[in-house]
C-alpha positions in Angstrom: -155.8 -35.9 -6.0 -154.0 -32.6 -6.2 -153.5 -30.9 -2.9 -155.1 -27.5 -2.4 -157.7 -27.6 -5.1 -160.5 -25.1 -4.6 -164.1 -25.9 -5.4 -164.1 -23.5 -8.4 -161.6 -25.7 -10.1 -164.2 -28.5 -10.3 -166.9 -26.4 -11.8 -167.6 -26.3 -15.5 -170.3 -23.8 -16.7 -171.5 -23.4 -13.1 -172.0 -27.2 -12.8 -169.9 -29.4 -10.5 -167.8 -32.0 -12.3 -168.8 -34.9 -10.0 -167.1 -37.5 -12.1 -163.7 -35.7 -11.9 -164.2 -35.3 -8.1 -165.0 -39.0 -7.6 -162.0 -40.1 -9.6 -159.6 -37.8 -7.8 -160.9 -38.0 -4.2 -162.1 -41.6 -3.8 -158.8 -43.0 -2.6 -158.2 -40.0 -0.3 -161.7 -40.4 1.3 -161.3 -44.1 1.6 -158.1 -43.6 3.6 -159.9 -41.2 5.9 -162.7 -43.8 6.5 -160.1 -46.5 7.3 -158.2 -44.3 9.7 -161.2 -43.0 11.5 -163.1 -46.3 11.9 -160.2 -48.5 13.0 -161.4 -51.2 10.7 -164.7 -51.8 12.7 -167.0 -51.0 9.8 -167.9 -53.6 7.1 -166.9 -53.0 3.5 -170.5 -52.2 2.7 -170.7 -49.6 5.4 -167.5 -47.9 4.1 -168.8 -47.9 0.6 -172.1 -46.4 1.8 -170.3 -43.6 3.6 -168.1 -42.9 0.5 -171.1 -42.8 -1.8 -173.2 -40.7 0.7 -170.3 -38.2 0.8 -170.4 -37.6 -2.9 -174.2 -37.5 -2.8 -174.2 -34.8 -0.1 -171.7 -32.9 -2.1 -173.8 -33.0 -5.2 -177.0 -32.2 -3.2 -175.4 -29.1 -1.7 -173.5 -28.0 -4.9 -175.4 -24.6 -5.0 -174.3 -23.8 -1.4 -170.6 -24.4 -2.0 -168.2 -21.4 -1.7 -165.9 -21.4 -4.8 -162.8 -20.3 -2.9 -163.0 -23.0 -0.2 -160.8 -26.2 -0.4 -162.7 -29.2 -1.7 -160.7 -31.7 0.3 -161.6 -29.9 3.6 -165.3 -29.8 2.7 -165.3 -33.6 1.7 -163.4 -34.5 4.9 -166.0 -32.7 7.0 -168.8 -34.5 5.3 -167.2 -37.9 5.7 -166.3 -37.2 9.4 -170.0 -36.4 10.2 -171.2 -39.5 8.3 -168.7 -41.8 10.2 -169.9 -40.3 13.5 -173.5 -40.9 12.6 -172.8 -44.5 11.5 -170.9 -45.2 14.6 -173.7 -43.9 16.8 -176.3 -46.0 14.9 -174.1 -49.1 15.2 -173.5 -48.6 18.9 -177.3 -48.3 19.5 -177.9 -51.5 17.5 -175.2 -53.4 19.4 -176.7 -52.2 22.8 -180.2 -53.4 21.8 -178.9 -56.7 20.5 -176.9 -57.3 23.7 -180.0 -56.6 25.8 -182.1 -59.0 23.6 -179.4 -61.7 24.0 -179.4 -61.2 27.8 -183.1 -61.8 28.0 -182.8 -64.9 25.7 -179.9 -66.2 27.9 -181.9 -65.8 31.1 -184.8 -67.8 29.5 -182.4 -70.5 28.3 -180.7 -70.6 31.7 -184.0 -71.2 33.4 -184.9 -73.9 30.9 -181.5 -75.6 31.2 -181.7 -75.5 35.0 -185.2 -77.1 34.9 -184.0 -79.7 32.4 -181.0 -80.5 34.6 -183.3 -81.0 37.6 -185.4 -83.4 35.6 -182.4 -85.4 34.5 -181.1 -85.6 38.0 -184.5 -86.8 39.2 -184.6 -89.5 36.5 -181.1 -90.6 37.5 -182.3 -90.9 41.1 -185.2 -93.0 40.1 -183.0 -95.2 37.9 -180.5 -95.8 40.7 -183.3 -97.3 42.8 -184.3 -99.8 40.0 -183.1 -103.3 39.2 -179.9 -103.7 37.1 -181.8 -105.2 34.2 -184.3 -102.3 34.2 -181.5 -99.8 34.1 -179.9 -101.7 31.1 -183.2 -101.7 29.2 -183.7 -98.0 29.8 -180.2 -97.1 28.8 -180.2 -99.3 25.7 -183.6 -97.9 24.6 -183.1 -94.2 25.4 -179.3 -93.7 25.2 -178.3 -96.5 22.9 -181.1 -96.0 20.4 -181.8 -99.7 20.3 -185.2 -101.1 19.2 -187.2 -103.3 21.5 -186.4 -106.4 19.4 -182.7 -105.7 19.6 -182.8 -105.2 23.4 -184.7 -108.5 23.8 -181.9 -110.3 21.9 -179.1 -108.6 23.8 -180.6 -109.4 27.2 -182.0 -112.7 26.1 -185.6 -111.9 27.2 -188.9 -111.7 25.3 -190.0 -108.6 23.5 -193.1 -108.5 25.6 -190.9 -108.5 28.7 -188.9 -105.5 27.3 -192.1 -103.6 26.5 -193.6 -104.2 29.9 -190.5 -103.2 31.7 -190.2 -100.0 29.6 -193.8 -99.2 30.4 -193.2 -99.6 34.1 -190.0 -97.6 34.0 -191.6 -94.7 32.3 -194.6 -94.8 34.6 -192.4 -94.8 37.7 -190.3 -91.9 36.3 -193.4 -90.0 35.4 -194.8 -90.5 38.9 -191.6 -89.4 40.6 -191.3 -86.3 38.4 -194.9 -85.3 39.1 -194.2 -85.7 42.9 -191.3 -83.4 42.3 -193.5 -80.7 40.8 -193.0 -81.4 37.1 -196.6 -81.6 35.8 -195.6 -81.2 32.1 -194.1 -84.6 31.8 
């Protein structure tokens, strides 16, 4: 890019030579974008601003004053486009932060309720026989099948099924007493 070029130098038969302008000013305008945005825009956003700058120049070609400096005109366009993009991005970030806050509150409530249920189950288990606790833990935490549990504890499969049924029933009753009806 040559410094100090007037708009009239880029006109050919009253038509703007956009290809010449793009070739000479792309690097200059890219540097302006980098310096003004502090690297917070994506590559795509920067390319969009650069292309929009040339589009706006072309769209307003009939309004250009021939004796004005092209670099100043382009810098003004790009400055306004960056401001607009920054404003749009800050609005989007604010809305997303708000949505995440609502989502986090819902999750916090769900996590708190889940934590209460787990604590209640733990209380019920602490009151059970040692063998019932082992069956429960092997089945639910160990991922063992009823047949495997029967072999490990040296009891019948029927015994394991019956105990699991009673354990679940007792936990369910205690959770319902605690106000958890969706068990």
